[in-house]
LOMARKE-113609 format. One record per residue (C-alpha): x, y, z. Coordinates in pm, 1 decimal, always signed. Layout:
REM LOMARKE-113609
<atom <X,Y,Z>>
...
//
This chain:
REM LOMARKE-113609
<atom <-46.4,+2.8,+39.7>>
<atom <+244.9,+251.2,-115.3>>
<atom <+221.3,+601.0,+97.6>>
<atom <-38.6,+394.2,+363.5>>
<atom <-55.6,+199.9,+617.9>>
<atom <-295.9,-29.4,+780.7>>
<atom <-457.6,+187.4,+988.4>>
<atom <-513.2,+469.1,+707.3>>
<atom <-655.5,+218.7,+450.2>>
<atom <-957.4,+126.5,+767.2>>
<atom <-986.3,+521.7,+876.0>>
<atom <-1080.9,+571.7,+479.1>>
<atom <-1328.8,+286.3,+479.2>>
<atom <-1467.0,+398.8,+753.0>>
<atom <-1475.3,+722.7,+637.1>>
<atom <-1624.7,+589.1,+324.8>>
<atom <-1944.6,+476.3,+516.5>>
<atom <-1790.7,+66.4,+446.7>>
<atom <-2020.9,-113.4,+712.0>>
<atom <-1842.8,-480.5,+669.2>>
<atom <-1686.6,-576.4,+1012.7>>
<atom <-1279.4,-524.6,+1009.4>>
<atom <-1034.4,-759.9,+1155.9>>
<atom <-690.3,-625.1,+1119.4>>
<atom <-333.9,-838.9,+1164.6>>
<atom <+8.0,-730.2,+1171.5>>
<atom <+317.0,-812.7,+1218.5>>
<atom <+440.9,-565.5,+1335.7>>
<atom <+188.8,-463.1,+1610.1>>
<atom <+136.6,-329.5,+2035.4>>
<atom <-110.5,-203.8,+2229.0>>
<atom <-116.5,+140.7,+2083.7>>
<atom <-160.3,+54.4,+1796.1>>
<atom <-454.1,-199.5,+1822.2>>
<atom <-675.0,+0.1,+2084.9>>
<atom <-605.2,+296.3,+1793.1>>
<atom <-754.8,+27.5,+1514.9>>
<atom <-1057.1,-68.7,+1755.4>>
<atom <-1153.6,+287.3,+1813.1>>
<atom <-1138.9,+311.9,+1452.3>>
<atom <-1415.5,+52.0,+1355.8>>
<atom <-1217.4,-288.3,+1376.1>>
<atom <-1347.7,-520.3,+1553.5>>
<atom <-1081.3,-720.5,+1656.2>>
<atom <-629.0,-742.2,+1575.2>>
<atom <-439.0,-985.8,+1523.6>>
<atom <-73.5,-1034.6,+1551.9>>
<atom <+58.9,-1250.1,+1237.7>>
<atom <+156.7,-1519.7,+1257.2>>
<atom <-197.8,-1696.3,+1339.0>>
<atom <-294.5,-2006.5,+1351.7>>
<atom <-568.8,-2137.3,+1070.5>>
<atom <-851.9,-2230.2,+1367.5>>
<atom <-804.5,-1825.3,+1540.9>>
<atom <-838.8,-1656.2,+1206.7>>
<atom <-1177.0,-1894.2,+1158.5>>
<atom <-1281.4,-1832.9,+1456.2>>
<atom <-1261.7,-1484.9,+1482.0>>
<atom <-1420.3,-1470.2,+1091.9>>
<atom <-1749.0,-1713.9,+1229.3>>
<atom <-1737.0,-1390.2,+1533.3>>
<atom <-1700.0,-1116.8,+1283.7>>
<atom <-2062.3,-1279.3,+1073.6>>
<atom <-2205.7,-1338.1,+1400.9>>
<atom <-2174.7,-926.9,+1505.4>>
<atom <-2241.0,-857.6,+1166.4>>
<atom <-2603.1,-1057.6,+1176.3>>
<atom <-2669.9,-951.5,+1451.9>>
<atom <-2615.7,-518.6,+1401.0>>
<atom <-2848.4,-624.1,+1093.2>>
<atom <-3096.9,-812.5,+1315.4>>
<atom <-3092.5,-476.5,+1551.3>>
<atom <-3188.9,-276.5,+1250.2>>
<atom <-3417.1,-462.2,+1094.7>>
<atom <-3572.3,-458.0,+1430.6>>
<atom <-3619.0,-157.6,+1531.3>>
<atom <-3711.1,-62.1,+1141.1>>
<atom <-4029.9,-251.6,+1245.8>>
<atom <-4112.2,-177.2,+1572.7>>
<atom <-4416.4,-5.1,+1562.2>>
<atom <-4449.6,+20.9,+1185.9>>
<atom <-4578.4,-388.3,+1131.9>>
<atom <-4838.2,-389.7,+1423.1>>
<atom <-5193.0,-501.6,+1456.3>>
<atom <-5381.6,-265.8,+1593.5>>
<atom <-5737.9,-384.2,+1684.2>>
<atom <-5921.6,-473.1,+1946.9>>
<atom <-6355.1,-543.0,+1976.7>>
<atom <-6446.1,-896.3,+1818.4>>
<atom <-6413.5,-883.5,+1446.9>>
<atom <-6021.5,-902.8,+1478.1>>
<atom <-6040.2,-1063.7,+1759.9>>
<atom <-6129.4,-1328.9,+1562.8>>
<atom <-5929.1,-1342.7,+1328.6>>
<atom <-5617.8,-1350.3,+1544.4>>
<atom <-5672.5,-1595.1,+1655.0>>
<atom <-5696.7,-1834.4,+1363.7>>
<atom <-5373.2,-1605.3,+1305.2>>
<atom <-5197.5,-1767.8,+1616.2>>
<atom <-5359.4,-2104.1,+1520.7>>
<atom <-5203.2,-2165.7,+1183.9>>
<atom <-4840.5,-1892.1,+1266.5>>
<atom <-4732.0,-2245.3,+1396.8>>
<atom <-4821.8,-2480.0,+1104.6>>
<atom <-4650.5,-2496.7,+725.9>>
<atom <-5028.5,-2416.0,+649.6>>
<atom <-5098.3,-2245.8,+331.8>>
<atom <-5235.2,-1962.4,+403.0>>
<atom <-5460.2,-1813.6,+190.2>>
<atom <-5575.6,-1407.8,+294.1>>
<atom <-5892.8,-1278.6,+142.4>>
<atom <-6047.6,-918.5,+232.6>>
<atom <-6031.0,-609.1,+50.8>>
<atom <-5797.4,-322.1,-58.1>>
<atom <-5632.4,-134.0,+219.4>>
<atom <-5698.1,-384.7,+524.6>>
<atom <-5371.0,-482.7,+585.6>>
<atom <-5337.6,-844.5,+450.8>>
<atom <-4952.9,-802.1,+383.7>>
<atom <-4921.3,-707.4,+828.9>>
<atom <-5131.4,-1081.2,+861.6>>
<atom <-4884.8,-1228.4,+619.4>>
<atom <-4640.0,-1119.4,+807.5>>
<atom <-4774.0,-1127.5,+1154.1>>
<atom <-4735.0,-1487.7,+1100.1>>
<atom <-4413.6,-1603.1,+946.2>>
<atom <-4341.6,-1398.8,+1248.4>>
<atom <-4538.5,-1633.2,+1475.0>>
<atom <-4409.8,-1917.9,+1284.4>>
<atom <-4110.4,-2189.6,+1336.1>>
<atom <-3950.3,-1998.6,+1027.4>>
<atom <-3943.6,-1698.7,+1226.3>>
<atom <-3541.1,-1611.2,+1112.1>>
<atom <-3596.2,-1659.4,+778.4>>
<atom <-3669.7,-1412.5,+545.6>>
<atom <-4000.0,-1333.6,+471.4>>
<atom <-4051.5,-1190.5,+64.9>>
<atom <-4304.5,-989.4,-101.9>>
<atom <-4457.6,-1005.6,-476.7>>
<atom <-4706.8,-832.9,-578.3>>
<atom <-4861.6,-1004.2,-914.0>>
<atom <-5110.3,-745.8,-996.8>>
<atom <-4803.3,-526.8,-1036.7>>
<atom <-4513.2,-715.7,-1217.6>>
<atom <-4572.0,-719.2,-1575.8>>
<atom <-4669.9,-1040.6,-1721.2>>
<atom <-4310.3,-1065.7,-1902.2>>
<atom <-4133.5,-974.7,-1612.8>>
<atom <-4318.9,-1237.0,-1356.4>>
<atom <-4129.7,-1551.3,-1395.7>>
<atom <-3815.4,-1380.7,-1343.4>>
<atom <-3876.5,-1162.5,-1030.9>>
<atom <-4022.7,-1544.5,-895.7>>
<atom <-3847.2,-1764.4,-1034.4>>
<atom <-3515.6,-1582.1,-1117.7>>
<atom <-3292.5,-1554.2,-1471.8>>
<atom <-2915.1,-1588.1,-1574.0>>
<atom <-2722.8,-1317.1,-1764.8>>
<atom <-2819.4,-1402.1,-2122.5>>
<atom <-3115.7,-1567.7,-2061.7>>
<atom <-3325.2,-1332.1,-2292.7>>
<atom <-3279.4,-950.9,-2364.2>>
<atom <-3162.9,-665.6,-2130.8>>
<atom <-3066.9,-935.2,-1873.2>>
<atom <-2729.2,-881.7,-1813.1>>
<atom <-2595.8,-1083.5,-1501.1>>
<atom <-2748.0,-1314.3,-1255.4>>
<atom <-3072.5,-1252.2,-1097.0>>
<atom <-3213.4,-1427.4,-822.9>>
<atom <-3589.0,-1512.3,-795.7>>
<atom <-3844.5,-1499.3,-513.5>>
<atom <-3832.0,-1816.3,-430.9>>
<atom <-3467.4,-1882.5,-382.1>>
<atom <-3454.2,-1506.8,-208.5>>
<atom <-3701.8,-1689.4,+95.8>>
<atom <-3554.1,-2052.8,+52.7>>
<atom <-3586.4,-2161.2,+424.9>>
<atom <-3874.4,-1838.9,+491.9>>
<atom <-4213.5,-1724.9,+353.6>>
<atom <-4319.9,-1561.7,+61.7>>
<atom <-4639.8,-1351.7,+12.8>>
<atom <-4810.9,-1310.0,-302.2>>
<atom <-5026.8,-1055.4,-259.9>>
<atom <-5320.6,-991.6,-492.3>>
<atom <-5270.5,-1365.0,-653.0>>
<atom <-5630.5,-1339.3,-825.5>>
<atom <-5441.7,-1060.5,-1066.0>>
<atom <-5174.7,-1397.8,-1149.3>>
<atom <-5155.5,-1507.3,-1519.7>>
<atom <-5255.8,-1833.9,-1579.9>>
<atom <-4937.1,-1937.9,-1832.4>>
<atom <-4744.5,-1853.4,-1477.0>>
<atom <-4997.4,-1981.3,-1235.2>>
<atom <-4852.4,-2345.9,-1400.7>>
<atom <-4539.3,-2219.8,-1370.0>>
<atom <-4644.8,-2126.9,-1029.1>>
<atom <-4830.5,-2506.8,-910.1>>
<atom <-4534.4,-2701.8,-1039.1>>
<atom <-4317.4,-2518.0,-795.9>>
<atom <-4556.2,-2554.5,-496.4>>
<atom <-4557.9,-2973.9,-574.4>>
<atom <-4215.8,-3065.8,-727.7>>
<atom <-4035.2,-2777.4,-413.3>>
<atom <-3832.2,-2622.5,-678.6>>
<atom <-3762.3,-2320.3,-851.2>>
<atom <-3568.1,-2348.4,-1245.8>>
<atom <-3457.6,-2035.5,-1363.7>>
<atom <-3510.2,-1884.4,-1657.1>>
<atom <-3198.2,-1994.8,-1919.0>>
<atom <-3127.4,-2218.7,-1595.4>>
<atom <-2984.4,-2541.2,-1660.6>>
<atom <-3098.8,-2769.7,-1389.3>>
<atom <-3365.1,-2699.4,-1099.7>>
<atom <-3297.5,-2566.0,-747.4>>
<atom <-3445.2,-2748.0,-396.3>>
<atom <-3622.0,-2443.7,-225.4>>
<atom <-3795.4,-2478.2,+129.2>>
<atom <-4060.8,-2219.7,+99.9>>
<atom <-4361.7,-2156.3,+319.1>>
<atom <-4626.9,-1955.3,+38.7>>
<atom <-4882.3,-1770.1,+183.4>>
<atom <-5120.3,-1590.5,-44.5>>
<atom <-5381.9,-1295.8,-9.3>>
<atom <-5625.8,-1179.8,-264.7>>
<atom <-5934.8,-902.4,-330.6>>
<atom <-6114.0,-1125.9,-539.9>>
<atom <-6283.1,-1366.1,-560.0>>
<atom <-6128.3,-1676.9,-613.6>>
<atom <-6344.6,-1956.2,-618.6>>
<atom <-6594.3,-1761.7,-783.3>>
<atom <-6299.0,-1716.3,-1080.0>>
<atom <-6216.0,-2115.1,-1040.2>>
<atom <-6579.7,-2169.0,-1172.7>>
<atom <-6491.2,-1919.1,-1450.1>>
<atom <-6220.9,-2065.5,-1565.7>>
<atom <-5974.4,-1772.2,-1482.5>>
<atom <-5787.0,-1880.5,-1238.2>>
<atom <-5686.9,-2266.8,-1222.3>>
<atom <-5902.2,-2560.5,-982.3>>
<atom <-5540.2,-2712.1,-917.2>>
<atom <-5386.0,-2413.8,-794.2>>
<atom <-5704.6,-2241.0,-668.7>>
<atom <-5710.7,-2625.5,-459.1>>
<atom <-5327.3,-2585.3,-314.5>>
<atom <-5311.7,-2226.2,-231.8>>
<atom <-5642.7,-2265.4,-91.9>>
<atom <-5592.2,-2458.6,+204.1>>
<atom <-5667.7,-2274.3,+524.1>>
<atom <-5895.6,-1867.7,+456.9>>
<atom <-5836.4,-1603.3,+604.5>>
<atom <-6063.3,-1339.8,+580.2>>
<atom <-6033.1,-996.1,+693.2>>
<atom <-6304.9,-768.4,+766.2>>
<atom <-6344.6,-424.8,+603.6>>
<atom <-6286.6,-98.3,+853.3>>
<atom <-6695.4,-27.8,+842.8>>
<atom <-6718.0,-352.4,+1009.9>>
<atom <-6436.2,-341.7,+1266.9>>
<atom <-6553.4,+15.7,+1375.3>>
<atom <-6468.7,-32.3,+1763.1>>
<atom <-6193.9,+28.2,+1637.1>>
<atom <-6049.9,+264.4,+1459.6>>
<atom <-5973.4,+489.0,+1823.3>>
<atom <-5716.1,+291.7,+1838.9>>
<atom <-5613.8,+292.5,+1539.8>>
<atom <-5647.7,+655.2,+1489.6>>
<atom <-5406.6,+679.8,+1832.2>>
<atom <-5122.2,+427.6,+1689.9>>
<atom <-5122.0,+614.6,+1361.2>>
<atom <-5109.5,+936.1,+1534.5>>
<atom <-4824.8,+895.7,+1718.6>>
<atom <-4702.2,+682.5,+1409.5>>
<atom <-4718.4,+1019.2,+1193.5>>
<atom <-4570.3,+1225.5,+1468.2>>
<atom <-4216.9,+1081.7,+1523.9>>
<atom <-4174.9,+1000.1,+1217.3>>
<atom <-4232.8,+1445.3,+1152.4>>
<atom <-4058.5,+1490.4,+1460.6>>
<atom <-4486.5,+1708.3,+1558.7>>
<atom <-4588.0,+1720.0,+1872.6>>
<atom <-4888.0,+1485.9,+2054.0>>
<atom <-5175.1,+1665.4,+1858.3>>
<atom <-5513.7,+1483.9,+1983.3>>
<atom <-5824.3,+1403.5,+1876.5>>
<atom <-6109.1,+1467.3,+2040.2>>
<atom <-6343.9,+1267.5,+2140.4>>
<atom <-6708.2,+1408.7,+1832.5>>
<atom <-6373.9,+1364.3,+1607.9>>
<atom <-6323.6,+1006.0,+1646.5>>
<atom <-6734.3,+954.6,+1667.8>>
<atom <-6753.2,+1172.9,+1338.3>>
<atom <-6432.5,+869.7,+1213.5>>
<atom <-6626.8,+598.4,+1333.5>>
<atom <-6923.9,+707.1,+1145.7>>
<atom <-6739.5,+698.3,+797.0>>
<atom <-6769.0,+387.7,+558.6>>
<atom <-6345.8,+443.7,+483.8>>
<atom <-6434.8,+219.5,+137.6>>
<atom <-6040.5,+296.9,+137.6>>
<atom <-5999.9,+80.2,+510.0>>
<atom <-5780.1,+56.4,+733.9>>
<atom <-5476.7,+257.5,+435.9>>
<atom <-5731.5,+502.5,+369.4>>
<atom <-5768.1,+612.6,+824.4>>
<atom <-5345.6,+600.8,+855.6>>
<atom <-5334.3,+868.7,+558.1>>
<atom <-5638.9,+1076.0,+691.2>>
<atom <-5528.1,+1079.6,+1018.1>>
<atom <-5227.6,+1262.7,+894.5>>
<atom <-5331.8,+1541.4,+648.7>>
<atom <-5581.5,+1588.3,+991.9>>
<atom <-5273.9,+1638.2,+1170.4>>
<atom <-5158.2,+1917.6,+927.2>>
<atom <-5491.7,+2098.7,+877.6>>
<atom <-5552.6,+2108.7,+1250.2>>
<atom <-5513.8,+2431.0,+1441.2>>
<atom <-5645.0,+2467.0,+1714.9>>
<atom <-5431.4,+2237.1,+1901.9>>
<atom <-5699.2,+1911.2,+1826.7>>
<atom <-5837.9,+1745.0,+1579.1>>
<atom <-6138.1,+1850.1,+1543.2>>
<atom <-6495.8,+1773.6,+1483.0>>
<atom <-6491.5,+2051.8,+1246.5>>
<atom <-6167.8,+1965.7,+1066.1>>
<atom <-6268.2,+1588.2,+1056.7>>
<atom <-6639.9,+1687.4,+766.2>>
<atom <-6418.2,+1984.6,+630.2>>
<atom <-6164.0,+1704.3,+487.1>>
<atom <-6366.3,+1327.5,+478.7>>
<atom <-6517.2,+1278.5,+108.8>>
<atom <-6891.3,+1474.0,+150.2>>
<atom <-7088.1,+1201.0,+45.3>>
<atom <-7307.0,+1035.5,+289.5>>
<atom <-7100.2,+738.3,+545.3>>
<atom <-7360.6,+488.4,+437.6>>
<atom <-7323.7,+594.1,+45.0>>
<atom <-6980.9,+452.1,+20.9>>
<atom <-7159.0,+33.2,+38.8>>
<atom <-7371.7,+80.0,-169.3>>
<atom <-7186.6,-89.4,-447.4>>
<atom <-7230.2,-395.3,-171.2>>
<atom <-7595.0,-452.6,-225.1>>
<atom <-7610.7,-731.2,-449.5>>
<atom <-7367.9,-928.8,-660.4>>
<atom <-7091.5,-1174.6,-665.8>>
<atom <-6829.2,-1070.0,-371.0>>
<atom <-6594.7,-1005.6,-685.6>>
<atom <-6849.2,-746.3,-859.0>>
<atom <-6822.9,-599.0,-574.2>>
<atom <-6548.7,-552.9,-452.7>>
<atom <-6469.7,-387.0,-847.2>>
<atom <-6775.9,-178.1,-805.4>>
<atom <-6638.4,-95.6,-486.0>>
<atom <-6256.4,-34.6,-564.3>>
<atom <-6389.0,+175.3,-872.9>>
<atom <-6582.8,+421.7,-631.3>>
<atom <-6249.2,+454.2,-438.9>>
<atom <-6060.1,+474.5,-738.2>>
<atom <-6303.5,+733.2,-858.4>>
<atom <-6283.0,+911.3,-560.0>>
<atom <-5941.9,+984.9,-507.3>>
<atom <-5883.8,+1125.4,-859.9>>
<atom <-6190.8,+1364.0,-720.6>>
<atom <-5954.9,+1472.0,-487.4>>
<atom <-5655.9,+1553.0,-627.1>>
<atom <-5768.5,+1694.1,-977.1>>
<atom <-5729.4,+1400.1,-1162.1>>
<atom <-5309.2,+1366.0,-1032.9>>
<atom <-5235.4,+1000.2,-1103.5>>
<atom <-4926.2,+989.9,-895.7>>
<atom <-5133.0,+1178.1,-593.8>>
<atom <-5414.1,+974.0,-620.6>>
<atom <-5150.5,+686.2,-620.9>>
<atom <-4958.9,+789.3,-358.3>>
<atom <-5279.6,+901.0,-95.1>>
<atom <-5426.8,+517.6,-233.8>>
<atom <-5050.2,+388.4,-107.7>>
<atom <-5018.6,+182.1,-451.4>>
<atom <-4718.6,+282.9,-739.7>>
<atom <-4836.2,+485.2,-1020.4>>
<atom <-4740.8,+228.7,-1262.9>>
<atom <-5051.6,+3.9,-1040.7>>
<atom <-5309.5,+262.5,-1074.3>>
<atom <-5281.8,+320.3,-1386.9>>
<atom <-5388.5,-85.6,-1457.0>>
<atom <-5617.5,-19.7,-1169.0>>
<atom <-5817.9,+180.3,-1363.4>>
<atom <-5796.4,+26.5,-1690.4>>
<atom <-5926.4,-347.4,-1508.7>>
<atom <-6183.4,-139.5,-1364.1>>
<atom <-6330.4,+63.7,-1687.7>>
<atom <-6189.9,+373.5,-1606.1>>
<atom <-6086.7,+591.4,-1854.8>>
<atom <-5836.3,+872.2,-1753.6>>
<atom <-5720.4,+1066.2,-1982.1>>
<atom <-6121.7,+1156.0,-2041.4>>
<atom <-6187.6,+1194.1,-1673.9>>
<atom <-5858.6,+1474.1,-1702.9>>
<atom <-6011.2,+1627.6,-2003.9>>
<atom <-6373.0,+1636.4,-1772.5>>
<atom <-6181.2,+1821.3,-1525.4>>
<atom <-5937.8,+2069.7,-1686.3>>
<atom <-6296.1,+2175.1,-1911.6>>
<atom <-6439.0,+2256.8,-1577.6>>
<atom <-6115.5,+2477.6,-1403.5>>
<atom <-6296.8,+2874.1,-1412.3>>
<atom <-6039.8,+3073.4,-1698.0>>
//
């Protein structure tokens, strides 16, 4: 190392933000050098000559320390973020089922409207299962283009198709010895369903362009807002795959059916939003909570969380009062949002409900797709796809908005 020694290199590495564990070795070591190296961030200091046994033990300890630091960071990031908040009987029944099924290897199909917390429940099942120390890997089947979903799930080898500049490890390999959560599986293309079925039956994947199968040990959890049983009857979803994944259906109630949980959810989201933004605690008056409980919440818990943040920004009197809530809530009545659920199959009712939610949000955001997607907790591309599926003409809405704006 021209013009440098090990300590100078260590100092440069730390200045660059390198977080890998570093062990120093020297044939001219002394106590002062070892102390300085430790202060600069080295986790150990070895004096040459070094026995193989000592070196292996040091490397093993370094890796353990690195793993513990990473897990500690992840736990701090997740603290409160993935907590399920509930008080009433509806969610008590759900959580009792979660506890029962988490300890098993049973495949779970989580059902519920958009925004009810399906991924949160899936993560809870994973964290309370024997696989909790393994990875929890997610994929939203509705958000990935049909031509890319195979690569996302199973991976690909370098040069296997145009644009494959390097090897890509798929979600199933990433989740080995852990859990994979396939959200919106009802939107998975039929050809991909056949390939997923083979993985579930054989317990192995094959990367695109690969020449041999790779064994994977993965627990599969799925979720959908669609009526999978009806789609299977209509040949829009494979019957054999349906029976593979529909082992333990878990239905999440919409927020309008668990209004008793709203006070606790509001308190949780208010604390979460305040911490994230460095705001002082802002209380909600009893009348404000009652007003929130009277709303239909077509976007469910996700919509409530966004509303809490909006109300905290709008509050001017040191608390969120009922006037602020009335100004922020949509103008239609609390019951109007549920009119789409009067008749029709579950899939038809859910589609009608989603369509109304998206139309309401686009109206509030003046047809700004980016703002509407953010408010709904969706990727912009996902909102475009949803709008197309539900027959919403975004361009026509934008033209209508522009034509009604004052000169």
